[in-house]
C-alpha positions, -999 to 999 in steps of 0.1 A, spaced: -85 -102 101 -121 -108 85 -119 -117 48 -146 -114 22 -144 -127 -14 -172 -115 -38 -171 -125 -77 -168 -94 -97 -157 -63 -92 -191 -42 -93 -201 -73 -60 -167 -59 -43 -175 -19 -54 -209 -25 -37 -207 -38 -7 -176 -23 1 -165 12 -9 -205 25 -14 -204 15 22 -172 33 31 -185 62 11 -214 68 29 -201 76 65 -191 105 77 -160 115 74 -145 114 111 -154 74 107 -139 73 67 -108 94 85 -106 55 106 -100 35 73 -70 28 52 -66 5 21 -39 -11 7 -40 -37 -26 -24 -69 -30 -22 -82 -62 -19 -119 -52 -43 -125 -20 -22 -151 -9 6 -133 3 2 -122 34 3 -85 52 44 -75 58 65 -48 57 94 -50 31 118 -55 59 104 -84 73 101 -100 33 136 -99 31 149 -112 64 140 -130 98 150 -111 127 158 -132 161 137 -106 180 128 -66 180 161 -52 190 183 -74 161 152 -60 134 159 -23 152 192 -22 147 192 -36 111 164 -14 97 184 11 116 219 6 97 197 4 63 189 39 67 225 50 79 240 36 48 213 48 26 219 81 40 258 84 34 249 71 -2 228 103 -3 254 126 1 260 142 -38 230 132 -50 205 154 -38 199 182 -16 176 162 6 208 153 19 203 167 49 168 145 59 170 125 89 137 112 112 108 105 92 115 122 60 145 100 57 132 66 62 96 78 40 123 88 13 141 52 13 113 33 16 101 55 -16 131 43 -32 127 8 -25 149 1 8 134 -26 27 116 -6 55 91 -16 85 71 10 68 40 -1 52 25 18 25 -14 25 25 -36 48 12 -69 70 23 -84 61 -8 -98 25 -16 -101 29 -58 -63 39 -53 -59 7 -31 -81 -12 -56 -61 0 -86 -29 -10 -72 -40 -45 -68 -53 -52 -102 -30 -32 -118 -5 -66 -123 -34 -89 -122 -38 -90 -161 -33 -122 -173 -31 -141 -139 -43 -175 -138 -87 -181 -127 -77 -190 -96 -56 -163 -88 -80 -135 -63 -66 -102 -56 -71 -88 -23 -78 -48 -10 -72 -45 26 -87 -23 49 -74 -10 85 -99 2 105 -70 22 131 -102 29 158 -99 -8 165 -65 -15 168 -47 -25 205 -31 5 222 -8 -24 230 0 -32 198 35 -13 189 26 5 154 31 40 150 11 56 120 23 86 94 5 107 79 17 141 78 24 156 40 44 181 48 69 147 62 60 136 21 76 165 4 103 145 -12 81 118 -19 50 131 -48 38 93 -59 29 89 -26 10 123 -22 -5 116 -56 -15 84 -41 -30 97 -8 -2 78 8 -2 69 46 23 49 62 24 27 92 54 14 112 54 -15 124 82 -19 152 80 -60 157 85 -89 141 53 -103 152 28 -111 124 10 -88 116 -22 -100 106 -28 -110 136 -15 -79 160 -42 -59 137 -69 -88 144 -107 -71 142 -93 -39 126 -81 -53 97 -102 -67 72 -91 -87 36 -116 -86 6 -106 -108 -21 -119 -105 -58 -113 -131 -90 -77 -119 -109 -97 -124 -142 -121 -91 -135 -83 -67 -135 -102 -58 -173 -133 -49 -157 -118 -28 -128 -90 -13 -144 -115 1 -170 -134 20 -142 -109 30 -125 -94 47 -158 -128 64 -161 -121 79 -128 -88 90 -135 -71 61 -116 -37 53 -142 -6 50 -132 2 77 -151 -16 101 -129 -8 81 -99 31 79 -105 34 113 -127 67 100 -146 78 82 -173 72 52 -152 38 57 -145 34 70 -184 49 38 -193 30 16 -170 -3 29 -186 4 26 -217 9 -16 -211 -18 -17 -189 -41 4 -218 -28 -18 -247 -35 -48 -228 -67 -42 -221 -77 -31 -260 -65 -68 -270 -90 -80 -242 
């Protein structure tokens, strides 16, 4: 994994996003992005953050059991109760079930929003991280699948708004090591959050528009009020 550090949001945007925007459409389509508010936190699925597994087989069995229990608990709650396979897994991930799915976005701006959203007021020493993966460089031997079919997201409206894409990680091995040179991590000081979030709001990238629900409206109200006092 390659790591680059930038002193400001403006320098990150110029060096990373502006260069990405100059690529031809086929090249841009190879890249996915993910934002995290703390650059020291490794890139891991929610399943691997919550559990430790002795083997890939044990991990897959646990993930399957989780999904089966989720499907049982859905009965009577939604018309989508007959979902199975990827649509069921994506819905479960959307609602917080620990999962081998890692969510990404096709937009570096949206990834930056999720990196900075919770960074207001963080310690001066903390950096946020925006990860970029070039899927064309991932070794074919790596046990990872890509999910980008919009039809599979019909029950996950948030992912649609967020230009979401998903990576199914089928191994307990360290993901950052597996992705190798295909993965880049860009770090920016958390102190740049106010500048970045104001810039992103000018592009209409807010929680209200990325979530399209009352939760998003509340998150946007919280951030905007903080920014008005900064």
